[in-house]
Steps between C-alpha positions, in 0.01 A plus 500: 500500500355215303657157543576294182274197501500195284146453380328213321177557333277199465246599232362422155723529190647838443385496142135484601480817723348827417752757608237782532288310750695215650576551892779256495678693236454820711658327809787370276572863353497645863722213627756568216486872556608433864800299394357157576587202273229318336440153387181358330373148508169317420340311770515183291881531535478486887625185657586345834747225566697382808382799687595756235255733320638579163374691204633509138480853376697790354645826619279764355506884425177664424426831319172687397541426127224327325620201319837531680402507856750241643832335441604158637849402599626140494282238662570431866403266772412685820506350845215717637622466853853609432512688165231757544364732784143551374260291291191676347236245458314663204372228274130560399228259632300282460554406874516122419709213643803613297475833680451352838806275448722802411401651824603186684835502338565865565393460855832297554705811426295772664578720704872455465436579128205742532226392276235758404230442583557235781432171326320330786274805537428497120412139524272552793337816362340433169337817383128366518539314827725721710244781452243287696694593811328834472127421451398847652668671205373285219174462299308198588699211364462110473780257441346164401463248233159383628238584246230532778705763689582693185123512392395608845756778485383595151139498637588752772697739294373452139791685329829297563854464393635144452870445464763228539672503840860493362454692167667812405478800265127480493488165320179283564323792678115503424245759596156321523190722527182363654343384172817334385425118454859396472596452874484135509668448178784717609535309827515168303762652269708610777466179695592285195830685470597523857419378853560839638207691638383821354478851644148658459450865605218742519532721190598853573360750241764748622748294277368726200673780664821289540675233694788677702839328524668633828875423541630431855872495571596313814142547621471871428271632221690711273266568193249347256364510147136458399430241241186564299337212309444523126143550379307176516778341725449410872870458559730789547833320467736680261572157329140507367472868406452675845606866466737637787431853625646695788312497829546600862428275797173560696463483874346156469784366287751646742311323779518168311870543462551584873308169579708277284839674496635359823430151404663545159817639670487208763496245222793658304282610207690791384332574167131455513204621268142492636193548287212718633159549336257758654672476835515129521820292504480229234854357465851516651756446240831356637641290217609745230308822557501769224422873471851659574544657155137631462525667845834666405348632175187639672637625816873502463532262796767249443426230746777267363722743699301442818512127453873502453534717804338237710701211344821671557413590866402131555833391357688739716307365807 
């Protein structure tokens, strides 16, 4: 039998979510169906004082009705170490200092209050850096802000992708072909805005056939969707017009998941989405992965159920 849990969801404003695609909404619907109590709070309302980690939020009920998908109760102050059993850390990136600070605060309550995903592991596994632990699975990749190194990489590969190290949703991703004269200008633009290095990768033409999002639950691959870029677009993110379509995992993709899965499980990364293009691992998304609802529509696989099975089992333990 399911145990009744008190669940606080740290996420973006409820008014802003798209109920047909938002994975946090799917997780909330499943939690509610299991009899768990839900609260919602925005990360900006997370505080710590005198050893207490508190959040100002609302009890919330959710329903799949457009324009009427949630109801808030009266505002409350939650002591996250005492008043709740589980915190879902689901606010969208960017992975900036505010995001990192939130992981530090939540680390004070975890694992007594189970935080999903483990906040220390989220902090230590940014999507575009954690993936560097598996170079044998990746396309050739450079992380640098040194113009000399970036130009050397471009000379070697010709066709490259340049993207910010801590961006999200495809923002700031550029495909530069060998005859494109804009590389140095792009580097200047990025370095004027930020001191962070860039990620530069060998362009994979297979992206035209799609960028596969594979979802792993507690280290086990459980399904995936293919995201096909729009015509004239190098990015396959659904935020920028990528088209989701059903897919099956290839032997190579299963091999990739078998290699990284044990490390994800060891780090307490329960809900993870990886990106694979042409048999190459490009990112490991641990902050606020998506894809649950698309997978359910295509294959009838409701991985929010598997995620809650794991969470409930960990709470029992």
